[in-house]
C-alpha positions as CSV (number, residue, x, y, z in Angstrom):
1,M,68.3,-32.0,45.9
2,R,66.5,-29.1,47.5
3,G,68.9,-26.7,45.7
4,V,67.9,-28.1,42.4
5,G,64.3,-27.6,43.2
6,R,64.9,-24.0,44.1
7,T,66.9,-23.5,40.8
8,W,64.1,-24.9,38.7
9,S,61.4,-23.0,40.4
10,I,58.2,-21.9,38.8
11,R,59.7,-18.5,38.1
12,T,62.7,-19.9,36.3
13,R,60.6,-22.4,34.3
14,T,58.2,-19.7,33.2
15,A,61.1,-17.5,32.0
16,L,62.6,-20.4,30.2
17,V,59.4,-21.3,28.5
18,F,58.8,-17.7,27.4
19,A,62.3,-17.5,26.0
20,L,62.1,-20.8,24.1
21,A,58.7,-20.0,22.7
22,A,59.8,-16.6,21.5
23,M,62.9,-18.1,19.9
24,A,61.0,-20.9,18.2
25,L,58.4,-18.5,16.8
26,A,61.1,-16.1,15.6
27,T,63.1,-18.9,14.1
28,G,60.2,-20.1,12.1
29,V,59.3,-16.7,10.8
30,V,62.9,-16.0,9.8
31,V,63.5,-19.4,8.1
32,F,60.3,-19.1,6.2
33,S,61.1,-15.5,5.1
34,N,64.7,-16.4,4.0
35,L,63.7,-19.5,2.2
36,M,60.9,-17.8,0.3
37,S,63.3,-14.9,-0.6
38,Q,66.0,-17.2,-1.9
39,A,63.5,-19.1,-3.9
40,G,62.1,-15.9,-5.5
41,I,65.7,-14.7,-6.3
42,S,66.5,-18.1,-8.0
43,D,63.3,-18.1,-10.0
44,A,64.0,-14.6,-11.2
45,Y,67.5,-15.4,-12.2
46,S,66.5,-18.5,-14.1
47,T,63.8,-16.6,-16.0
48,T,65.8,-13.5,-16.9
49,V,69.2,-15.2,-17.7
50,R,69.1,-18.9,-18.2
51,G,65.7,-18.9,-19.8
52,D,66.9,-16.5,-22.8
53,P,69.3,-18.3,-25.2
54,A,70.2,-15.0,-27.0
55,T,71.9,-13.1,-24.2
56,P,72.5,-9.6,-25.4
57,V,75.7,-7.7,-24.6
58,Q,75.3,-4.5,-22.8
59,P,77.1,-1.3,-23.9
60,G,80.5,-1.0,-22.4
61,G,81.5,-4.6,-23.0
62,M,79.5,-6.3,-20.1
63,S,77.0,-8.9,-21.1
64,A,73.6,-9.2,-19.5
65,D,74.7,-12.6,-18.0
66,S,77.6,-11.0,-16.2
67,E,75.4,-8.3,-14.8
68,H,72.9,-10.8,-13.6
69,Q,75.7,-12.9,-12.0
70,Q,77.0,-9.8,-10.2
71,S,73.5,-9.0,-9.0
72,L,73.1,-12.5,-7.8
73,S,76.3,-12.4,-5.8
74,V,75.1,-9.2,-4.1
75,V,71.8,-10.8,-3.3
76,R,73.6,-13.9,-1.8
77,I,75.8,-11.6,0.4
78,V,72.7,-9.8,1.6
79,A,71.0,-13.2,2.3
80,V,74.0,-14.3,4.4
81,Q,73.9,-11.1,6.4
82,Q,70.1,-11.5,6.7
83,W,70.7,-14.9,8.3
84,Q,73.3,-13.5,10.7
85,W,71.2,-10.6,11.8
86,S,68.2,-13.0,12.1
87,A,70.2,-15.1,14.5
88,I,71.1,-12.1,16.5
89,G,67.5,-11.0,16.5
90,I,66.3,-14.5,17.6
91,A,68.8,-14.4,20.5
92,G,67.7,-10.9,21.5
93,A,64.1,-11.9,21.3
94,G,64.8,-14.9,23.6
95,V,66.6,-12.7,26.1
96,L,63.8,-10.2,26.1
97,A,61.1,-12.8,26.4
98,G,63.0,-14.6,29.2
99,G,63.3,-11.3,31.1
100,L,59.7,-10.6,30.6
101,G,58.7,-14.1,31.8
102,W,60.9,-13.7,34.8
103,F,59.4,-10.3,35.7
104,V,55.8,-11.5,35.2
105,S,56.3,-14.7,37.1
106,R,58.1,-12.8,39.9
107,R,55.1,-10.5,40.3
108,M,52.6,-13.4,40.1
109,L,54.4,-15.6,42.6
110,R,55.3,-12.9,45.1
111,P,52.1,-13.6,47.1
112,I,52.9,-17.3,47.2
113,D,56.3,-16.5,48.7
114,R,54.6,-14.4,51.3
115,I,52.1,-17.2,52.1
116,T,55.0,-19.6,52.4
117,A,57.1,-17.4,54.6
118,T,54.2,-16.7,57.0
119,A,53.2,-20.4,57.2
120,N,56.8,-21.3,58.0
121,R,57.1,-18.6,60.7
122,I,53.9,-19.4,62.5
123,T,54.2,-21.7,65.5
124,A,52.1,-22.5,68.6
125,S,53.4,-19.3,70.3
126,N,52.4,-16.9,67.5
127,L,49.2,-18.3,66.1
128,H,47.7,-14.8,66.2
129,E,49.7,-13.8,63.0
130,R,47.8,-13.8,59.7
131,I,48.8,-13.5,56.0
132,A,46.2,-10.8,55.3
133,L,47.0,-10.7,51.6
134,D,45.7,-7.6,49.8
135,G,45.2,-6.9,46.2
136,P,42.6,-8.2,43.7
137,D,40.2,-10.9,44.6
138,D,41.9,-13.7,42.7
139,E,42.9,-17.3,43.4
140,L,45.9,-16.3,45.5
141,R,43.9,-14.0,47.7
142,R,41.2,-16.7,48.2
143,L,44.0,-19.2,49.1
144,S,45.3,-16.6,51.6
145,G,41.9,-16.2,53.1
146,T,41.5,-20.0,53.4
147,V,44.8,-20.3,55.2
148,D,43.8,-17.4,57.6
149,D,40.5,-19.1,58.3
150,L,42.4,-22.3,59.1
151,L,44.7,-20.3,61.5
152,D,41.7,-18.8,63.2
153,R,40.3,-22.3,63.9
154,L,43.7,-23.5,65.1
155,E,44.1,-20.5,67.4
156,T,40.7,-21.1,68.9
157,A,41.4,-24.8,69.4
158,F,44.8,-24.1,71.0
159,E,43.4,-21.5,73.3
160,S,40.6,-23.8,74.3
161,Q,43.0,-26.6,75.0
162,R,45.3,-24.3,77.1
163,R,42.3,-23.1,79.1
164,F,41.0,-26.5,79.6
165,V,44.3,-28.0,80.7
166,A,44.7,-25.1,83.2
167,Q,41.2,-25.6,84.6
168,A,41.6,-29.4,84.7
169,S,44.9,-29.1,86.6
170,H,43.2,-26.9,89.1
171,E,40.2,-29.2,89.5
172,L,42.4,-32.2,90.0
173,R,44.7,-30.5,92.4
174,T,41.8,-29.6,94.8
175,P,40.8,-33.2,95.8
176,L,44.4,-34.3,96.1
177,A,45.1,-31.4,98.5
178,V,42.0,-32.3,100.5
179,Q,43.0,-35.9,100.7
180,R,46.5,-35.0,101.9
181,A,45.2,-32.6,104.5
182,A,42.7,-35.2,105.7
183,M,45.5,-37.8,106.2
184,Q,47.9,-35.3,107.8
185,I,45.4,-33.8,110.2
186,G,42.8,-36.5,110.8
187,L,45.2,-39.5,111.0
188,H,47.3,-38.2,113.9
189,D,49.1,-40.5,116.2
190,G,46.3,-40.5,118.8
191,A,43.5,-41.0,116.2
192,D,40.8,-43.4,117.5
193,T,38.5,-45.7,115.5
194,E,35.9,-42.9,114.9
195,D,38.6,-40.5,113.5
196,V,39.7,-43.2,111.2
197,R,36.2,-43.9,110.0
198,V,35.5,-40.2,109.3
199,I,38.8,-39.8,107.4
200,R,38.1,-43.0,105.5
201,D,34.7,-41.6,104.4
202,E,36.2,-38.3,103.4
203,L,38.9,-40.0,101.4
204,L,36.4,-42.2,99.6
205,E,34.2,-39.2,98.8
206,Q,37.2,-37.3,97.4
207,N,38.3,-40.4,95.5
208,R,34.8,-40.8,94.0
209,R,34.8,-37.2,92.9
210,T,38.2,-37.5,91.3
211,E,37.2,-40.7,89.5
212,H,34.1,-38.9,88.2
213,L,36.1,-36.0,87.0
214,V,38.5,-38.2,85.1
215,E,35.6,-40.1,83.5
216,S,34.1,-36.8,82.5
217,L,37.4,-35.7,81.0
218,L,37.6,-38.9,79.0
219,V,34.0,-38.5,77.7
220,L,34.7,-34.9,76.8
221,A,37.8,-35.8,74.9
222,E,35.9,-38.5,73.0
223,A,33.2,-36.0,72.1
224,D,35.7,-33.5,70.9
225,R,37.2,-36.0,68.5
226,G,33.9,-36.1,66.7
227,L,31.8,-39.1,65.5
228,A,33.5,-42.4,64.6
229,G,31.1,-43.1,61.8
230,D,28.8,-45.4,63.8
231,E,25.7,-43.3,63.3
232,R,22.2,-44.7,63.6
233,Q,18.7,-43.4,63.7
234,I,18.0,-42.1,67.1
235,D,14.5,-42.4,68.8
236,F,14.7,-39.5,71.3
237,A,11.5,-40.6,73.0
238,A,12.7,-44.2,73.6
239,L,16.1,-43.0,74.8
240,A,14.5,-40.5,77.1
241,D,12.3,-43.2,78.7
242,E,15.4,-45.2,79.4
243,V,17.3,-42.3,80.9
244,V,14.4,-41.0,83.0
245,A,13.8,-44.5,84.4
246,G,17.5,-44.7,85.4
247,A,17.4,-41.4,87.1
248,A,14.1,-42.0,89.0
249,G,15.8,-43.2,92.1
250,S,18.1,-40.2,92.5
251,A,15.2,-37.9,91.7
252,H,13.1,-39.5,94.5
253,E,15.9,-39.1,97.0
254,A,16.2,-35.5,96.1
255,S,12.4,-34.9,96.4
256,V,12.3,-33.9,92.7
257,T,9.5,-34.9,90.3
258,L,10.9,-36.3,87.1
259,V,8.5,-36.6,84.1
260,H,8.8,-37.3,80.4
261,E,6.4,-35.8,78.0
262,R,6.1,-36.8,74.3
263,C,5.2,-34.5,71.4
264,T,4.0,-36.2,68.2
265,A,6.5,-36.0,65.4
266,P,5.3,-34.8,62.0
267,P,4.4,-37.7,59.8
268,G,6.9,-38.9,57.2
269,R,9.9,-37.3,59.0
270,P,12.7,-39.8,59.6
271,D,14.4,-40.0,63.0
272,P,17.7,-38.0,63.1
273,R,20.9,-39.9,63.0
274,G,23.6,-39.9,65.7
275,E,26.0,-42.0,67.7
276,P,23.9,-43.8,70.2
277,T,26.4,-43.9,73.1
278,L,27.2,-40.2,72.9
279,V,23.5,-39.2,72.6
280,R,22.6,-41.3,75.6
281,Q,25.5,-39.6,77.6
282,L,24.1,-36.3,76.5
283,L,20.7,-37.0,78.0
284,V,22.2,-38.6,81.1
285,N,24.2,-35.4,81.8
286,L,21.3,-33.1,81.2
287,V,18.9,-35.1,83.4
288,G,21.5,-35.7,86.1
289,N,22.4,-32.0,86.2
290,A,18.7,-31.0,86.3
291,V,18.1,-33.3,89.3
292,E,21.3,-32.4,91.1
293,Y,21.0,-28.6,90.7
294,N,17.4,-28.4,91.9
295,E,15.5,-27.8,95.1
296,P,13.2,-29.9,97.3
297,D,9.8,-30.4,95.8
298,G,11.1,-29.2,92.5
299,F,10.6,-30.7,89.0
300,V,12.5,-31.9,86.0
301,R,10.5,-32.1,82.7
302,V,11.9,-33.9,79.6
303,T,9.9,-33.1,76.5
304,T,10.8,-35.1,73.3
305,R,9.9,-34.4,69.8
306,G,10.8,-35.7,66.4
307,D,13.8,-33.4,65.9
308,G,15.1,-33.1,69.4
309,F,14.1,-32.6,73.1
310,V,13.9,-30.0,75.8
311,V,15.0,-30.5,79.5
312,E,13.6,-28.0,82.0
313,N,14.1,-27.9,85.7
314,S,13.3,-25.8,88.7
315,G,16.1,-24.6,91.0
316,P,18.0,-21.5,92.0
317,V,17.6,-18.4,89.8
318,V,20.3,-18.3,87.2
319,P,21.3,-14.9,85.7
320,A,20.3,-14.7,82.1
321,E,23.8,-13.7,81.0
322,V,25.4,-16.5,82.9
323,A,23.2,-19.4,81.5
324,P,24.8,-19.6,78.0
325,L,28.3,-19.6,79.7
326,L,27.6,-22.8,81.7
327,V,28.7,-24.9,78.7
328,E,32.3,-23.9,79.3
329,P,34.5,-26.4,81.1
330,F,34.3,-26.2,84.9
331,R,31.9,-23.2,84.8
332,R,29.4,-23.4,87.6
333,C,26.5,-21.2,88.5
334,P,27.4,-19.0,91.5
335,S,24.2,-19.9,93.3
336,S,24.9,-23.6,93.2
337,S,27.0,-25.6,95.7
338,G,28.6,-27.8,93.1
339,G,27.2,-31.1,94.4
340,R,28.8,-34.2,93.2
341,H,29.4,-33.0,89.6
342,S,32.7,-32.1,88.1
343,G,31.6,-28.9,86.2
344,L,31.9,-30.7,82.9
345,G,28.3,-31.9,82.4
346,L,27.2,-29.1,80.1
347,S,30.6,-29.0,78.4
348,I,30.2,-32.6,77.4
349,V,26.7,-31.8,76.2
350,A,27.9,-29.0,74.1
351,A,30.7,-31.1,72.6
352,I,28.3,-33.9,71.7
353,V,25.9,-31.5,70.1
354,Q,28.7,-29.9,68.1
355,A,30.0,-33.2,67.0
356,H,26.6,-34.1,65.5
357,G,26.1,-30.7,63.9
358,W,23.0,-30.0,66.0
359,R,21.9,-26.9,67.8
360,L,22.1,-26.2,71.5
361,D,20.2,-23.4,73.3
362,V,20.7,-22.8,77.1
363,S,18.5,-20.2,78.7
364,A,17.5,-19.3,82.3
365,R,13.9,-19.7,83.5
366,A,12.4,-16.7,85.1
367,D,11.2,-18.8,88.1
368,G,14.6,-20.4,88.5
369,G,16.5,-23.3,86.9
370,L,17.3,-23.8,83.2
371,R,15.7,-24.7,79.9
372,I,18.0,-26.6,77.6
373,D,16.8,-27.2,74.0
374,V,18.6,-29.6,71.7
375,S,17.6,-29.7,68.1
376,S,18.9,-31.8,65.2
377,V,17.8,-29.3,62.6
C-alpha cells in the first residue's frame, strides 16, 4: 500500500495531468481542423462537379468530373495522412508535456523532500539540526521556518528537562545520603536514648525536606503543563490578605515585619483572569521565600495593584547579575544558607507566570534582598 502511494506521488500525478491536458487540447484542435477541412473539400466538390449538369470534357479525353474525382482522391489520401501525423503529434505533445510536468514538479517538490528527510532524521539526540531552507521567500520556505521554530522550542524544552532531571536527582540524593549516614553512624550498637532521639530528629528533618522537595516538584510539573481551563477573575488584594495572614506566624518567629499595602486600581479595569490555586501558590512561594531568606528585624512588603503585585524584602545583598537567574530550578543565592526551601520556589513562580502569559521581573535591591514584580499586562 505504501508502494502505491509512492508511485502515485504528487510528481507523478502532476506529470500525468500535464500530459493528459496537452493531449486533450491537441486532440480537440486536430479534430476540429480535420473536420472543417473535410467539410470544405466536400462542399467544393459538390459545387464544382455535382452542382453543374453539363460537365464539359477536357481536352485529351478526360472529363472535368474525372479530374475532380482524381483530385478528391488525392485530398482524401492527404486527409488520412493528416490524421496519422496528428496522432503522432498528439502522442509527442503528451510525452513532452509529461516530461515538462515531471521536471517542474520535481523542482517544486525538492524542498518538501528535504523537509521530510530532515524531519525523519531528527531524534532526541540530534535536535540541534535544522532544515535551514534557502531560496525565495515562498510557502515552502515559510513552512521550513515554522518547522525550525518548532525544533527550537523542542530543543529548549528537552534541554530544560534534562537539566531539571539531573538537578532533581542530585537534590534527592543528598537527603537520602544524610539519612543513611545518620543511621550508620548515630545508631551504633552502644547508642543510648539521647543518641536515638538526636538521630530521630535528624531523620525527621531530612524526611520533611524530602517531602517538601517532592511536593515542589509536583507543583512545578503542574505549572509547566499550563492552565487547565479553570480560569477566574483574580482579586490580588484579597488573595494577598489571605496569604499574608497565613504567613504572619512564621514572620513573627523570624522577627520579620510583614505588611500588605494596596494601590487603588484604575476605575473600569476588570480584574485579571487566572487559575486560583496556582496564583495562590505563586504568592505563597514569594512571601515564604521573602520571610525565609531575610534577616532579624527585616521586612517583607507586599504591594498589590489592579494588574499585579510586588513583593519586596530585606536580606543579604544579592548580586544584580545573579537575581534574574534565581528562577532556575535549584538555583540559590550564594549568600543564603538554604533554609528549609528546596530551591524550587522561584522556579514555580516563573512557571506559573509563564503559564498565565504574565510578566515576571526579579531584581536585587541595593540595600539587600529582592524586588519581584508580577504583572498581568
